C-alpha positions as CSV (number, residue, x, y, z in Angstrom):
1,M,-1.1,12.0,-9.0
2,K,2.0,10.0,-8.0
3,T,2.2,9.3,-4.3
4,T,6.0,9.8,-3.2
5,R,7.1,7.0,-0.7
6,R,7.2,10.0,2.0
7,S,4.2,11.2,1.3
8,F,2.6,7.8,1.7
9,L,4.0,6.9,4.8
10,T,3.2,10.0,6.4
11,A,-0.2,9.5,5.7
12,A,-0.1,5.8,6.4
13,S,1.2,6.6,9.7
14,A,-1.2,9.1,10.5
15,L,-3.8,6.6,9.7
16,A,-2.1,4.0,12.2
17,V,-1.9,6.7,14.8
18,T,-5.5,7.7,14.4
19,A,-6.9,3.7,14.5
20,I,-5.1,2.8,17.0
21,A,-5.7,5.6,19.9
22,G,-6.7,4.1,23.0
23,A,-6.3,0.7,24.4
24,A,-10.2,-0.5,23.4
25,K,-9.6,1.0,20.1
26,A,-6.3,-1.1,19.4
27,Q,-8.0,-4.1,20.3
28,D,-10.5,-3.6,18.2
29,V,-8.0,-2.4,15.3
30,V,-6.3,-5.8,15.5
31,D,-9.4,-7.9,15.6
32,E,-10.6,-6.2,12.6
33,I,-7.4,-6.9,10.6
34,L,-7.5,-10.4,11.4
35,Q,-11.3,-11.0,10.6
36,S,-10.5,-9.0,7.2
37,S,-11.5,-10.8,4.1
38,R,-8.9,-8.7,1.9
39,R,-5.9,-10.5,3.7
40,G,-4.3,-11.8,0.3
41,N,-3.3,-15.7,0.9
42,W,-3.0,-15.5,4.7
43,D,-5.0,-18.0,5.2
44,D,-6.1,-20.4,8.4
45,T,-3.7,-23.5,7.7
46,F,-0.5,-21.7,7.9
47,D,0.2,-23.4,11.5
48,A,0.7,-27.0,9.8
49,R,2.5,-25.6,7.1
50,A,4.8,-23.8,9.5
51,S,5.6,-26.7,11.8
52,E,6.6,-28.7,8.6
53,G,9.0,-26.0,7.5
54,G,8.5,-25.9,4.1
55,K,6.9,-23.2,3.0
56,V,9.4,-20.1,3.6
57,A,12.3,-21.8,1.7
58,S,12.0,-21.6,-2.2
59,T,13.7,-22.2,-5.0
60,Q,12.7,-18.8,-6.9
61,P,15.2,-16.4,-7.5
62,I,14.8,-12.9,-5.9
63,F,15.2,-11.7,-9.3
64,S,12.9,-13.6,-11.2
65,P,10.0,-11.9,-12.7
66,R,7.6,-13.9,-10.6
67,T,9.2,-12.0,-7.4
68,V,8.6,-9.0,-8.8
69,G,4.4,-9.9,-9.2
70,Y,4.6,-11.5,-5.5
71,V,5.8,-8.2,-4.2
72,Q,3.4,-6.0,-5.7
73,Q,0.7,-8.3,-4.2
74,S,2.6,-8.1,-0.9
75,I,2.2,-4.1,-1.2
76,M,-1.3,-4.6,-1.5
77,D,-1.5,-6.6,1.4
78,Y,0.4,-4.3,3.6
79,Q,-1.5,-1.2,2.4
80,N,-4.5,-3.0,4.0
81,V,-2.9,-4.0,7.2
82,V,-1.5,-0.5,7.3
83,G,-4.6,0.9,6.7
84,Q,-6.6,-0.8,9.3
85,G,-3.6,0.4,12.2
86,G,-0.7,-2.0,11.5
87,W,0.2,-4.3,14.3
88,P,0.7,-4.1,17.7
89,E,4.1,-3.8,19.5
90,V,5.4,-6.7,21.4
91,P,6.8,-5.8,24.7
92,A,10.9,-6.7,24.2
93,N,12.0,-6.8,28.0
94,K,11.6,-10.7,28.5
95,K,12.8,-13.7,26.8
96,L,10.0,-15.7,25.3
97,Q,10.2,-19.2,24.1
98,L,8.8,-22.5,24.1
99,G,6.8,-23.7,27.5
100,V,6.6,-20.0,28.8
101,S,3.7,-18.5,30.2
102,D,3.1,-14.8,30.4
103,P,1.0,-12.0,29.6
104,D,3.2,-10.6,26.6
105,V,2.7,-13.9,24.8
106,Q,-0.8,-12.3,23.7
107,A,0.6,-9.4,22.6
108,L,3.3,-11.8,20.8
109,R,0.1,-13.8,19.5
110,K,-1.7,-11.2,17.7
111,R,1.6,-9.6,16.2
112,L,2.1,-12.7,14.6
113,M,-1.4,-13.6,13.3
114,V,-1.6,-10.1,11.5
115,S,1.8,-10.6,9.5
116,G,0.3,-14.1,8.7
117,D,2.6,-16.3,10.6
118,L,0.1,-17.9,13.4
119,S,-3.5,-19.2,12.5
120,Q,-6.2,-17.4,14.3
121,R,-6.9,-21.1,15.0
122,A,-4.4,-20.8,17.7
123,G,-6.3,-18.0,19.5
124,I,-5.4,-15.8,22.2
125,S,-3.8,-16.9,25.4
126,D,-0.7,-16.3,27.9
127,S,0.8,-19.7,26.5
128,F,4.0,-19.8,24.2
129,D,2.7,-23.0,22.9
130,T,3.6,-25.1,19.8
131,Y,1.5,-23.2,17.2
132,V,3.4,-19.8,18.6
133,D,7.0,-21.5,18.6
134,A,6.2,-22.6,14.8
135,A,5.1,-18.9,13.9
136,V,8.2,-17.4,15.7
137,K,10.7,-19.7,13.8
138,R,8.9,-18.9,10.4
139,F,9.1,-15.0,11.2
140,Q,12.6,-15.6,12.2
141,T,13.3,-17.6,9.2
142,R,11.6,-14.8,6.6
143,H,13.5,-12.1,8.4
144,G,17.1,-13.8,8.0
145,L,17.3,-14.9,11.8
146,P,18.3,-18.2,13.5
147,G,15.1,-20.0,13.4
148,D,15.5,-20.9,17.2
149,G,12.0,-20.1,18.3
150,V,13.5,-17.5,20.9
151,M,12.3,-14.0,21.4
152,G,16.1,-12.5,21.8
153,Q,17.2,-9.0,20.7
154,Y,17.2,-8.9,17.0
155,T,13.7,-10.9,16.9
156,Y,12.5,-8.0,18.8
157,A,13.9,-5.6,16.8
158,A,12.7,-7.1,13.6
159,M,9.1,-7.6,14.9
160,N,8.5,-4.2,16.4
161,I,9.5,-2.3,12.7
162,S,5.8,-0.8,12.1
163,A,4.0,-1.7,9.4
164,P,3.9,1.3,7.4
165,V,7.7,1.4,7.8
166,R,7.9,-2.4,6.2
167,L,5.3,-1.5,3.5
168,G,7.9,1.4,2.3
169,Q,10.6,-1.0,2.4
170,L,8.8,-3.3,-0.3
171,E,7.8,-0.4,-2.3
172,T,11.8,0.6,-2.0
173,N,13.0,-2.8,-2.9
174,L,10.2,-3.2,-5.9
175,T,12.0,-0.7,-7.7
176,R,15.0,-2.4,-7.6
177,L,13.8,-5.2,-8.6
178,Q,11.9,-4.2,-11.7
179,A,14.9,-2.8,-12.8
180,Q,16.8,-6.0,-13.1
181,A,14.6,-8.9,-12.9
182,G,14.3,-11.1,-15.7
183,T,17.2,-9.3,-17.5
184,L,20.2,-11.2,-15.9
185,G,20.5,-14.3,-18.3
186,E,19.7,-18.0,-17.9
187,R,22.6,-18.9,-15.9
188,Y,24.0,-16.4,-13.4
189,V,25.2,-16.1,-9.9
190,N,23.8,-13.3,-7.4
191,V,25.3,-12.1,-4.3
192,N,22.3,-10.2,-2.2
193,I,24.5,-8.1,0.2
194,P,22.2,-7.7,2.7
195,A,20.9,-11.2,3.1
196,A,24.7,-12.4,2.9
197,Q,23.5,-15.1,0.5
198,I,24.6,-16.1,-2.8
199,E,22.0,-17.6,-5.6
200,A,23.5,-19.8,-8.8
201,V,20.6,-19.6,-10.7
202,E,19.9,-21.6,-14.3
203,N,16.5,-21.0,-16.1
204,D,14.7,-19.0,-13.1
205,R,15.3,-21.9,-10.8
206,V,18.0,-21.5,-7.5
207,V,20.3,-24.7,-8.3
208,L,22.2,-23.8,-5.5
209,R,22.3,-21.4,-2.5
210,H,25.2,-20.3,-0.3
211,T,25.9,-18.2,2.8
212,A,28.2,-15.6,2.3
213,I,30.3,-13.0,4.1
214,V,30.4,-9.6,3.0
215,G,31.7,-6.2,3.5
216,K,32.0,-4.0,6.8
217,I,29.9,-0.9,7.2
218,D,33.3,0.9,7.0
219,R,34.7,-1.6,3.7
220,Q,31.1,-1.9,1.8
221,S,31.2,-4.7,-0.9
222,P,30.4,-2.9,-4.0
223,I,27.5,-2.9,-6.2
224,V,29.0,-5.5,-9.4
225,N,27.8,-6.1,-13.0
226,S,30.2,-8.8,-14.4
227,K,30.9,-12.2,-15.7
228,I,33.4,-14.9,-13.7
229,N,35.6,-15.6,-16.5
230,E,38.8,-17.4,-14.3
231,I,39.0,-19.6,-11.3
232,I,42.3,-19.7,-9.6
233,V,43.0,-22.9,-7.4
234,N,45.6,-22.7,-4.5
235,P,45.7,-18.7,-5.2
236,Y,48.2,-16.0,-4.1
237,W,46.8,-13.5,-2.0
238,N,48.0,-9.9,-2.6
239,A,46.9,-7.7,0.0
240,P,45.0,-4.4,-1.0
241,I,46.4,-1.8,0.4
242,S,43.4,-0.8,2.6
243,I,44.3,-3.8,4.6
244,V,48.1,-3.1,4.6
245,R,47.5,0.2,6.3
246,K,44.6,-0.9,8.5
247,D,45.6,-3.9,9.7
248,I,49.3,-5.5,8.5
249,I,51.4,-2.6,9.5
250,P,50.0,-2.2,13.0
251,L,50.2,-6.0,13.6
252,M,53.8,-6.0,12.6
253,R,54.8,-3.2,14.9
254,K,53.0,-5.7,17.8
255,N,54.7,-8.8,16.2
256,P,57.9,-8.6,13.6
257,N,57.3,-12.1,12.5
258,Y,53.7,-11.4,11.8
259,L,54.7,-11.9,8.0
260,K,56.5,-15.2,8.3
261,D,54.1,-16.7,10.5
262,N,51.6,-15.9,7.9
263,H,53.6,-17.2,5.1
264,I,53.4,-13.4,3.5
265,R,56.7,-12.4,1.5
266,L,57.3,-8.7,0.7
267,F,57.7,-7.4,-2.8
268,A,59.3,-4.0,-4.3
269,P,57.2,-2.0,-6.9
270,K,59.7,-3.2,-9.3
271,G,59.6,-7.0,-8.2
272,G,62.6,-7.9,-5.9
273,E,61.6,-9.7,-2.8
274,V,62.2,-7.4,0.3
275,D,63.5,-8.8,3.6
276,P,60.9,-7.3,6.1
277,T,63.6,-6.3,9.1
278,T,64.9,-3.7,6.6
279,V,61.8,-2.2,6.6
280,D,61.1,0.9,8.8
281,W,57.6,-0.2,10.6
282,S,57.0,2.8,12.4
283,T,56.1,5.1,9.4
284,E,54.1,4.0,6.5
285,E,57.0,3.0,4.4
286,A,55.7,-0.5,3.8
287,A,52.9,0.5,1.9
288,K,54.7,1.1,-1.3
289,Y,55.7,-2.7,-1.5
290,L,53.4,-5.5,-2.5
291,F,52.5,-7.9,-0.2
292,R,51.7,-11.8,-1.1
293,Q,50.7,-14.5,1.0
294,D,52.0,-18.0,-0.5
295,P,49.2,-20.9,-1.4
296,S,48.4,-22.7,2.2
297,T,46.1,-24.0,4.8
298,I,46.1,-20.5,6.0
299,N,46.0,-18.4,2.8
300,A,43.4,-15.7,3.3
301,M,41.7,-17.4,0.2
302,A,42.2,-20.8,1.2
303,S,41.7,-23.2,-1.7
304,V,40.0,-20.9,-4.6
305,K,39.6,-17.5,-5.8
306,I,36.4,-16.8,-8.0
307,N,37.8,-14.1,-10.4
308,F,35.9,-11.1,-12.6
309,P,36.6,-7.6,-13.9
310,S,35.6,-5.4,-11.6
311,P,36.7,-1.3,-11.0
312,D,36.7,-2.1,-7.3
313,G,39.0,-5.0,-7.4
314,V,36.7,-7.4,-5.4
315,Y,36.2,-11.1,-6.0
316,M,34.8,-14.3,-4.3
317,H,37.0,-16.6,-2.6
318,D,37.2,-19.6,-0.1
319,T,38.6,-18.8,3.6
320,P,40.3,-20.7,6.3
321,Q,37.7,-18.9,9.0
322,Q,34.6,-21.3,8.0
323,S,33.3,-20.3,11.9
324,L,32.2,-16.7,10.4
325,F,29.3,-18.6,8.5
326,N,28.0,-19.3,11.7
327,K,27.6,-15.7,12.6
328,L,24.4,-14.1,12.5
329,M,25.6,-10.7,11.0
330,R,27.7,-11.8,8.6
331,F,29.6,-8.3,7.5
332,D,33.1,-8.8,8.1
333,S,35.1,-8.6,5.1
334,S,36.9,-5.7,3.1
335,G,34.4,-5.9,0.2
336,C,35.1,-9.2,-1.3
337,V,32.7,-12.1,-0.7
338,R,33.6,-15.4,1.3
339,V,31.6,-18.0,0.1
340,Q,30.8,-21.1,2.3
341,N,30.8,-24.8,0.4
342,V,32.8,-23.0,-2.5
343,R,33.4,-26.1,-4.0
344,D,30.1,-26.5,-4.9
345,L,30.1,-23.6,-6.6
346,V,33.0,-23.6,-8.3
347,T,32.2,-26.9,-9.7
348,W,28.9,-25.6,-11.1
349,I,30.9,-22.6,-12.5
350,L,33.3,-24.7,-14.5
351,R,30.7,-27.2,-15.5
352,D,31.5,-26.3,-19.4
353,T,35.3,-26.0,-19.2
354,P,36.5,-28.9,-20.6
355,G,38.7,-31.2,-18.1
356,W,37.9,-29.8,-15.0
357,D,35.5,-31.9,-13.6
358,R,34.7,-32.1,-9.4
359,Q,37.7,-34.7,-9.3
360,R,40.2,-33.1,-11.1
361,F,39.4,-29.6,-9.1
362,E,39.8,-31.6,-5.7
363,Q,42.8,-33.3,-6.8
364,T,44.3,-30.0,-7.9
365,I,43.8,-28.2,-4.3
366,K,45.3,-31.5,-2.8
367,S,48.6,-30.7,-4.9
368,G,48.8,-27.1,-3.5
369,V,50.0,-25.3,-7.3
370,N,49.0,-22.4,-7.8
371,T,46.8,-23.3,-11.1
372,P,44.7,-20.3,-12.8
373,V,41.7,-21.9,-14.5
374,P,39.9,-19.7,-17.6
375,V,36.1,-20.1,-17.7
376,T,35.3,-21.5,-20.8
377,N,31.7,-20.0,-20.4
378,P,32.2,-17.3,-18.3
379,V,29.1,-16.9,-15.9
380,P,27.6,-13.5,-15.2
381,V,27.8,-12.3,-11.7
382,Y,26.1,-9.7,-9.8
383,F,26.3,-7.8,-6.1
384,T,23.0,-6.5,-5.6
385,Y,21.3,-4.9,-2.7
386,V,18.0,-6.1,-2.1
387,T,16.5,-6.1,1.7
388,A,12.4,-6.8,0.9
389,W,11.2,-9.6,-1.6
390,S,8.7,-12.3,-1.8
391,T,8.5,-15.9,-2.9
392,G,4.5,-15.9,-2.9
393,D,2.5,-18.1,-0.3
394,G,2.3,-15.2,1.4
395,V,6.0,-15.2,2.4
396,V,7.6,-11.7,2.5
397,Q,11.2,-12.1,3.1
398,F,13.1,-8.9,4.9
399,R,16.7,-8.3,5.8
400,D,18.8,-5.8,7.9
401,D,19.6,-2.4,5.9
402,I,23.1,-3.3,6.9
403,Y,24.7,-0.4,4.7
404,A,21.4,1.8,5.1
405,K,20.2,2.5,1.4
406,D,16.8,2.4,2.6
407,G,16.7,5.7,4.1
408,V,15.2,4.6,7.4
409,Q,17.8,4.2,10.6
410,E,15.0,1.7,12.0
411,L,15.5,-0.8,9.2
412,K,19.3,-1.2,10.2
413,I,18.4,-3.8,13.2
414,S,21.8,-4.8,13.8
415,S,22.4,-1.7,15.4
416,A,19.6,-2.5,18.2
417,Q,20.7,-2.3,21.6
């Protein structure tokens, strides 16, 4: 009989509750998990590896067939953890970091040991030492959080998601991975929306990885399966009707010079340019016009636009707001995807397009002239939604379920207060 995710989680949760009833029993459960011989590849030498920081990062693509196998192994590991009672909750009321001595560090150590981030040889104590610091940084990196070693709001939220819920998340994402792994082609671009990250993949290896800005919760980036067929250097930006209504019209009501200040010109449906002073901005009359921003340093797409057919009209592009890439929660766009270090990605995309090496590309940007470039061999591009995967070596990656597609509110850690 096939076990549904709901029934499994219900049973697993019941096991967890039974196993950890009472403080003494909870300690027994943790000890049993830590001493278990069925903990997969979570070995006793990770503390040194974590200090080197070389195991969480990987050139393995999310949609590699190998990823599917590693996720299946991770599911077995997590079933074992759940069956033995899960991991202890870490009190989330203090700023724990390197050098601190506090009783709550004991629970933190136990939590990190069960998930394989901290070696058992580190022992149980009140001290937040270098071993704990390295383990917390590993945990943070696995969860897409800044690896600063400081126990803050989002780290606590991610750490205190229960083992049964994490198991269900792995099972949900295994289905997504199995549907596409190994089918995307030898050379492609994958935008993983929850991770706000882009992979340029060649021969089942990530050759470039880029930080991204993706759609807001109320303006979500869609799932895409297309091919990059055009690069536009120094693009014009045509404001989508949603941005015209939600952003530009209200801004014009506050500042009548907004369009002029931002090099945005207004065009009638038949093509003639319209003087903004002739428009009644107290109404939505302007929504019938085309808002076009000229190429410039303040253009919404900055230096380049990556085009591909999409029923939702989305695309990828540069941005003048580079500071956004430093944000923890990079869900700030209106559905399109902004790419950090986009010129590296475009150079890779144009590799087979004659006459468009990096030098010519950079020279064209400097010219400021709008220049469309057809891509000789269109590169497949996918916008996907994966919140859990594994790259092997006991490394399980989890991300915020920003669009709540996994069906468990607890997985949306950005809502943590």
